[in-house]
PABA-235621 format. One record per residue: z, x, y of N, C-alpha, C in turn; residue in one letter. Coordinates in pm, whole numbers. Each point is the difference from the previous one (the first is absolute). Last residue first. Layout:
<recs>
n_up:n_east:n_north:ca_up:ca_east:ca_north:c_up:c_east:c_north:drenza
Z:X:Y:Z:X:Y:Z:X:Y:A
...
</recs>
This chain:
<recs>
n_up:n_east:n_north:ca_up:ca_east:ca_north:c_up:c_east:c_north:drenza
-5583:11841:-14312:144:3:-29:12:-99:125:Y
-413:124:-403:84:-77:140:146:-1:13:N
-366:38:-425:190:127:96:-12:4:110:S
-262:-319:-212:71:64:-101:92:67:39:A
-398:-78:270:69:-76:-13:97:-24:-101:M
-267:355:19:19:19:115:151:-161:50:D
-344:69:-386:168:102:-5:101:4:91:L
-413:-227:-2:120:-68:-110:51:83:19:L
-348:121:234:91:-104:78:77:-105:-99:K
-289:364:-130:127:75:93:89:-98:67:I
-362:-102:-304:70:36:-70:176:31:96:D
-401:-145:150:58:-129:-44:141:54:-83:E
-379:269:197:105:-80:88:89:-56:-54:E
-175:319:-332:7:-62:75:88:-87:120:S
-12:520:-214:32:-110:24:-55:-120:33:L
-104:489:-270:8:-70:117:48:-129:-4:K
140:527:-184:-91:-139:-50:-27:-67:122:L
106:477:-1:-159:-20:-37:-11:-152:-31:L
479:201:53:-166:94:91:-95:-77:21:A
258:-83:-365:90:-93:133:-104:78:53:A
-64:204:-339:-60:-104:-23:39:-107:121:A
236:405:16:-156:26:-37:-16:-133:11:F
446:14:-92:-66:26:150:-118:17:-20:L
139:-50:-415:-36:-94:6:-16:-33:157:D
4:428:-282:-96:-113:14:-50:-106:35:A
436:235:-28:-95:58:187:-119:-94:-12:L
294:-56:-340:24:-12:87:-53:-9:108:Q
-94:242:-374:-71:-178:14:125:-74:120:A
97:483:-11:-136:11:-12:-77:-159:-4:V
484:48:59:-78:30:-73:-106:16:75:S
368:-108:272:60:116:-26:-54:-26:-145:T
-64:-118:465:-42:-57:-135:47:114:-33:A
-6:-274:511:31:88:-108:-43:-40:-117:S
-171:-147:548:31:-17:-91:44:149:-173:A
-97:-208:615:79:122:-122:-26:-65:-119:I
-391:-154:349:113:-9:-60:87:131:-72:P
-337:-30:435:-22:85:-143:138:-36:-56:S
-196:-267:412:-50:89:14:-6:80:-206:T
76:-452:297:94:109:-119:-127:71:6:I
-100:-393:219:127:84:72:53:50:-75:Y
-318:-277:-136:-51:61:102:34:174:100:D
99:-304:-527:48:-59:150:-62:155:102:K
-111:26:-455:-60:-126:18:58:-52:182:N
190:299:-311:-67:80:53:-196:-91:97:L
431:-172:-239:83:113:94:-106:75:48:L
-100:-297:-341:39:-76:68:88:72:134:W
-141:235:-421:-134:-29:63:52:-95:167:A
368:172:-279:-36:69:68:-140:-48:81:I
169:-313:-310:144:46:122:-63:126:98:A
-257:-128:-361:-65:-74:-16:138:6:172:V
32:292:-296:-142:35:12:0:-105:108:Q
395:-44:-274:0:92:73:-175:33:120:A
17:-318:-334:73:-32:82:36:56:81:P
-428:60:-243:108:33:-61:97:-79:128:T
-460:-164:-175:74:106:18:85:38:-1:A
-412:-306:4:-42:120:-138:97:98:53:E
-93:-428:275:-33:166:2:18:54:-84:R
199:-387:-48:-106:-58:9:-101:84:47:K
489:72:-63:-61:-29:-133:-195:9:54:S
297:95:312:-43:114:-106:-49:-86:-94:A
175:-305:302:-85:106:102:-114:79:-153:V
381:-214:-166:-78:-81:63:-120:22:72:E
386:254:-70:-45:-30:-112:-125:-87:-56:D
248:53:470:-58:128:-77:-77:-18:-95:L
272:-372:152:-171:8:46:-76:144:-15:M
416:-52:-197:-51:-63:-75:-183:-29:143:K
348:246:132:-29:58:-154:-46:-103:-66:L
222:-176:374:-113:145:19:-92:19:-87:I
354:-270:-35:-136:-77:-30:-115:82:126:L
455:159:-105:-72:18:-105:-149:-142:16:R
290:207:304:-21:56:-35:-116:-55:-135:G
237:-303:222:-120:105:101:-47:62:-73:R
427:-159:-186:-166:-112:-10:-113:74:54:D
322:381:-120:71:-175:54:-165:-71:-56:N
175:509:-36:-41:-57:-101:60:-129:73:M
-67:403:250:-115:-89:12:4:-71:-128:Y
399:270:74:-56:-33:94:-102:-126:2:Q
104:325:-347:60:-118:-2:-22:-79:115:R
-164:429:-76:-114:-88:-17:67:-96:38:I
264:424:-66:-56:-3:145:-100:-128:-12:G
169:173:-412:127:-147:78:-21:8:116:E
-338:271:-297:19:-158:19:70:-41:62:G
-160:425:-46:39:-56:112:14:-80:4:R
-40:260:-385:172:105:98:-23:-109:127:Q
-238:-272:-374:15:119:-12:75:-16:149:S
-15:-310:-308:-79:44:-62:-74:124:75:K
392:-396:55:33:153:3:-134:82:-130:N
23:-403:231:1:80:81:-16:114:-73:L
-56:-457:-176:-86:116:-13:-21:135:120:D
231:-393:-138:83:121:-94:-130:78:0:S
23:-426:335:124:111:19:-47:165:-87:E
-486:-223:117:149:-37:-58:60:125:29:C
-411:53:43:-32:-88:34:163:-79:-58:R
-297:438:123:155:-12:-51:23:-183:40:Y
-432:246:7:108:87:-175:123:-61:38:K
-393:-43:306:76:-100:-59:28:11:-116:G
-136:241:418:-88:-9:-100:68:-65:-104:T
210:2:430:-186:-97:-28:-7:96:-141:L
412:125:30:19:-90:-13:-139:-100:23:F
92:458:124:-22:-39:-115:-53:-92:-63:G
192:123:357:68:126:-36:-60:-47:-112:S
-258:-201:319:128:42:-22:134:-19:-91:A
-473:100:147:10:-36:-155:144:-81:-16:L
-99:334:345:-140:-93:24:-36:-169:-99:S
366:389:210:43:-85:-67:-137:-122:-20:Y
-101:220:446:73:77:-175:44:-77:-74:Y
-413:102:442:121:-133:-81:100:73:-133:C
-330:113:423:-17:78:-166:164:-36:-71:H
-359:-40:481:99:-77:-72:-18:62:-102:V
-161:124:513:-51:31:-136:118:-100:-43:A
-100:-83:434:122:115:-40:-94:-70:-157:L
-124:-145:496:-70:19:-123:58:107:-79:N
243:-223:345:-18:43:57:-111:101:-103:E
5:-467:37:52:68:118:-52:147:43:E
113:-249:-438:-140:14:41:-20:24:185:Q
385:109:-300:-75:28:-49:-120:-25:101:V
399:-288:143:-59:194:32:-92:116:-49:L
46:-474:-127:-15:12:146:-52:131:-5:K
203:-63:-390:-112:-34:-26:-90:-13:66:L
520:93:2:-84:134:-14:-146:-95:-26:Y
416:-315:-12:-2:109:75:-82:138:27:E
-119:-414:-266:122:-35:132:-8:66:85:K
-166:111:-428:-90:-102:73:54:-43:146:E
232:296:-307:-101:55:18:-128:-74:63:F
390:-205:-130:32:71:51:-136:134:60:C
-65:-357:-379:-16:-27:173:80:75:72:C
-143:18:-484:-106:38:73:103:-107:160:R
62:227:-485:50:14:73:-97:32:139:D
-162:-222:-414:141:-35:-20:1:41:140:Y
-336:189:-65:-24:-131:-71:81:-74:64:L
60:491:193:-72:-109:-76:9:-116:-14:N
165:469:279:-61:-103:23:-49:-12:-181:Y
298:270:365:-1:-32:-130:-73:-111:45:L
-82:438:302:91:-121:-94:40:-72:-56:P
-252:401:262:40:-18:-91:105:-82:-54:Q
-360:191:423:102:-98:-55:21:-24:-138:L
-289:386:415:27:-103:-126:95:-109:-15:S
-131:304:309:-109:-64:-19:4:-76:-109:I
334:233:417:-4:-55:-146:-134:-75:7:Y
-23:324:416:34:-134:-35:93:23:-144:P
-58:473:326:-89:-142:-138:115:-49:-67:S
-76:137:549:107:72:-94:-92:-83:-145:L
19:-12:528:-111:46:-113:14:33:-84:N
272:-298:296:33:153:-12:-131:89:-98:N
-10:-454:60:42:-40:138:56:204:-25:E
-114:-151:-389:-89:-29:81:-17:16:175:R
369:-24:-352:-62:157:-51:-128:-36:111:A
351:-333:32:33:128:63:-109:79:-39:F
-95:-396:-187:14:-19:145:20:124:22:R
80:-37:-439:-157:32:50:-40:-20:148:N
436:-62:-114:-15:149:-60:-168:-27:39:S
144:-396:20:41:93:98:9:122:-35:A
-156:-275:-300:-67:-51:148:119:99:79:E
175:-3:-456:-154:78:40:-34:-31:106:V
400:-213:35:23:112:7:-174:173:-57:R
43:-466:-35:51:-18:83:-33:130:70:S
-32:-170:-434:-121:-9:57:31:50:148:A
301:235:-410:-32:-233:89:-75:46:145:C
44:355:-415:25:12:79:-24:-161:79:I
-122:168:-518:153:-63:71:70:-12:128:N
-406:398:-31:-3:-144:-122:161:-29:29:S
-378:274:258:28:-68:-4:74:-123:-115:A
-360:539:170:22:-147:13:126:-88:-39:G
-402:446:159:149:-42:-41:8:-193:-27:I
-374:457:-80:101:-48:71:94:-65:20:Y
-164:461:-143:-108:-102:39:27:-124:128:R
332:487:-127:-11:-168:-69:-110:-30:96:V
122:491:70:34:-54:-193:-30:-162:3:K
-131:243:383:-119:35:-123:107:-69:-127:G
168:-20:539:22:144:-106:-128:14:-196:A
3:-373:327:-83:142:70:67:123:-58:K
226:-413:-177:-167:-18:5:-22:88:52:I
461:-2:17:-85:6:-162:-150:62:-13:L
201:-140:417:17:150:33:-67:11:-164:E
60:-411:69:-172:-15:140:46:178:-81:H
376:-178:-179:-87:-76:-50:-182:86:56:F
392:-6:288:-30:39:-152:-91:53:-63:A
70:-271:355:-19:67:46:-10:114:-128:T
140:-463:-86:-135:28:36:-14:133:32:M
418:-59:-58:-29:5:-133:-216:45:21:T
323:-88:344:38:154:-50:-162:-15:-161:E
71:-379:257:-76:88:112:11:143:-55:E
160:-409:-181:-81:7:-66:-52:92:98:I
511:122:-95:-100:-97:128:-151:4:-105:S
430:-3:-322:-72:142:97:-67:-113:81:T
347:-177:-267:17:92:83:-100:108:47:D
-74:-313:-274:40:-142:117:70:153:93:P
-376:-41:-363:63:93:-15:29:-23:187:D
-313:-196:-488:28:63:159:122:68:71:D
-378:16:-421:166:-82:52:-3:17:145:T
-361:251:-295:57:-89:-95:129:-125:79:H
-419:265:236:150:39:-12:91:-95:-82:A
-463:261:-106:35:-113:125:150:8:-51:L
-496:270:-15:125:26:-51:106:-101:81:Y
-544:206:-171:122:-136:44:101:24:-52:L
-274:355:-139:-102:-66:147:43:-185:31:D
216:544:-82:14:-104:-65:-39:-147:76:I
-75:554:-116:-7:-43:113:98:-152:-46:Y
-57:435:-178:47:33:123:-22:-95:121:D
155:36:-626:-104:-12:98:28:66:140:T
250:-141:-415:-1:159:24:-203:-31:70:Q
395:-324:-54:-127:-40:-61:-115:134:-9:L
448:111:132:37:-79:-154:-164:-67:-61:R
73:223:479:38:84:-84:13:-117:-167:Q
-53:-224:388:-128:74:-32:-18:65:-125:L
388:-201:163:-105:-77:-127:-115:34:32:S
347:200:186:54:0:-54:-105:-86:-197:D
-80:25:507:-26:185:-76:72:-5:-130:E
5:-391:346:-137:-44:-82:67:216:-106:V
430:-150:194:-56:-105:-155:-168:47:23:A
227:203:323:19:121:-112:-31:-98:-106:Q
-97:-167:422:-66:156:0:41:49:-168:K
185:-426:152:-139:18:-59:-48:155:1:M
470:2:105:-47:-100:-94:-183:-54:-66:Y
136:149:450:45:110:-80:-45:-52:-128:A
-91:-327:318:-67:106:9:42:123:-119:A
136:-494:-118:17:74:104:-95:115:38:S
116:-366:-313:-120:4:27:-42:67:174:L
345:-142:-584:-40:-31:179:-168:89:102:G
320:230:-457:-52:-126:47:-45:-4:157:S
340:320:-344:-193:-16:30:-75:-114:-10:R
486:166:-40:-6:-23:79:-150:2:62:G
190:40:-487:-9:119:134:-21:34:120:E
-217:-407:-240:130:84:-42:2:61:114:G
-378:-293:-15:41:86:-99:111:67:-31:M
-171:-487:273:116:107:0:-84:107:-125:D
-396:-164:289:88:-77:-105:91:83:-31:I
-310:179:209:39:-125:105:141:1:-79:G
-575:165:-65:154:-41:23:107:-49:67:L
-538:44:-319:35:-102:73:190:168:14:K
-598:-22:-193:164:-11:-4:66:14:170:T
-528:-18:-248:131:-70:112:96:33:-70:T
-590:180:-109:232:15:-27:8:-16:97:V
-506:-41:-169:85:6:97:164:-44:-53:I
-381:395:-233:27:-151:-19:77:-30:145:I
-300:378:-85:-9:-183:-94:12:-93:46:K
94:496:24:-93:-101:166:-75:-143:-29:D
319:229:-330:59:-34:147:-99:-50:67:R
20:247:-451:-83:-163:79:36:-39:94:N
121:391:-346:-115:32:65:-74:-144:84:G
351:11:-397:-177:-54:10:-32:80:105:R
407:120:-39:-80:-5:-156:-96:-61:52:S
284:-117:324:-77:190:5:-41:20:-136:K
113:-431:97:-111:15:99:-29:184:-96:M
368:-201:-134:-77:-75:-89:-150:56:152:W
400:158:83:-43:54:-110:-99:-18:-117:N
170:-231:380:-45:122:42:-66:105:-137:G
219:-473:-77:-142:-47:79:-52:242:20:I
412:-100:-145:-61:-43:-164:-167:8:85:I
379:54:303:17:93:-63:-143:4:-109:T
97:-373:249:-75:107:123:-23:136:-104:E
332:-325:-221:-135:3:43:-69:33:49:S
436:99:22:-60:42:-147:-142:-49:-56:E
318:-33:404:-95:100:-14:-57:-15:-85:G
465:-132:31:-71:-55:98:-138:149:-33:G
418:19:-290:-16:74:140:-79:-69:99:V
173:-201:-580:-89:92:121:81:31:135:N
260:-171:-395:-94:133:15:-75:34:82:G
50:-521:-153:69:166:12:-56:95:-35:P
-220:-295:340:19:6:-172:96:85:-12:V
-174:-158:458:93:-89:-111:30:52:-106:W
-321:210:252:115:105:71:62:-96:-153:I
-434:103:20:39:-122:-68:177:-1:30:S
-311:35:399:-82:-41:-133:72:105:-77:Y
60:-1:419:105:34:-56:-21:-131:-121:M
-322:180:296:64:125:-8:109:-69:-94:D
-445:-232:-65:70:9:140:150:161:-45:A
-581:-252:-146:112:6:-19:130:-33:77:T
-565:-127:-97:133:-12:92:111:65:-95:D
-568:22:35:127:9:-117:104:-27:177:I
-581:-19:-128:67:24:135:131:-53:-146:F
-414:17:-158:-11:179:87:140:-54:84:N
-403:-200:-440:124:0:99:6:98:14:F
-269:-28:-275:-112:-28:124:175:11:75:G
3:54:-426:-25:-108:-29:-27:-39:102:T
197:417:-116:-135:15:-114:-91:-173:116:D
449:71:103:-100:100:113:-132:-38:-37:I
345:-179:-242:-36:-45:86:-83:-8:106:W
144:224:-388:-76:-159:-29:-14:-56:139:T
282:400:-8:-150:40:-52:-65:-140:25:D
427:-30:81:-78:-18:42:-137:91:46:L
296:-144:-471:-65:-81:143:-94:62:147:L
154:346:-332:-55:-94:1:-60:-172:54:K
402:267:177:-161:75:-14:-91:-44:-33:F
446:-230:-52:-99:38:154:-83:66:-18:A
161:44:-395:1:-169:-9:-82:-1:167:E
308:437:-48:-191:11:-166:-73:-155:42:E
403:-5:257:-117:129:56:-104:9:-49:Q
338:-432:-92:28:142:3:-160:87:38:N
235:-512:80:-142:72:-60:-12:114:31:V
391:-283:124:-67:-64:-137:-175:84:-4:T
261:187:360:81:-110:-85:-28:-13:-116:W
-238:297:199:118:67:-2:162:-112:-22:G
-453:-236:190:-29:185:-47:98:8:2:F
-37:-420:203:19:59:-163:16:78:-27:I
-157:-147:438:154:25:32:30:-34:-220:N
-450:64:263:28:51:-155:126:40:-8:C
-464:-363:137:182:65:4:78:40:-98:G
-580:-23:191:88:8:-131:190:26:62:F
-432:-287:224:126:127:37:73:-36:-110:S
-544:-205:71:168:-61:15:113:136:-20:I
-500:-51:95:50:-120:84:167:-38:-40:P
-203:531:146:-41:-64:-97:77:-158:3:S
-115:258:444:89:26:-141:-27:-97:-103:V
-68:349:436:-99:-118:-75:41:-33:-124:E
111:186:481:-2:4:-50:-76:-111:-81:L
63:153:446:-93:6:-77:-27:8:-152:D
321:-320:379:-18:141:6:-182:1:-120:S
236:-387:99:-58:48:179:-10:142:-3:K
25:-332:-480:64:19:141:-118:61:129:G
-90:139:-468:141:-71:35:19:-57:201:F
-466:-105:-346:108:128:120:121:-101:-23:K
-208:27:-431:40:-72:28:14:57:174:R
-333:92:-474:134:-18:-1:-22:-50:155:N
-218:-196:-415:9:60:62:110:36:77:E
-235:-153:-515:118:4:105:-23:127:88:M
</recs>
């Protein structure tokens, strides 16, 4: 397994990023430590979190995932071996939201404290803030980089035209631009990214670390019918994939997986890794056994015929 150059940065990241939105939700701190230990011991170094993970859990206030990661890095003394992505902007209550300069200064300090580090490798605008100008946001991001609190910045859930305008302003004013995009993208959810973002990604040489790489678990093949939706707390979010197109995609995943002696999840991730515009897809795991699927996916080689079958099945 080889690390990948992350866009225009000097970051070298593992081919898959571990999605830590499950920490403080379906995975407690003890379990998270075991997963992260295995992740690093296997040679992976890229992890993804956000300040608002996992505020949706009753009793949580946000920051639970960052806190667990911070406790782990401190206990292991391995901060220099980890590439950490975190995000800001989504409403956390009590006025904690947006991309204003004043809020960004506070949000980054809060994340640094929870992560128990003095810098963030990649800091993302988690969502757009229509009430704040891109000029203010990009200037504030640049100030965080100048202060050494952030190494690089990226965008998630922001329309392509706003990302393009933000980077144009940054270039014209000698500021730091977004170097990455974190979109929804997987074998099922292709249309929005490919139609709206792909051209921009190629023109700007943006690194892409897509989320929901397994379509909330649908592409693992675990969910085949309505009765399967109660198999996990995330099951209801998979209902949208239960249609003829979804079933055809699973059929082709099964076919390729059987031929390659792999699992559907491994094939779905390998399909992403075969796209030259995808740098490091994000995927979660709640057990060491599930992590093994991700490790195998990073090494799985698909043929041109395999890719063609999957492309055709998932065509929109």
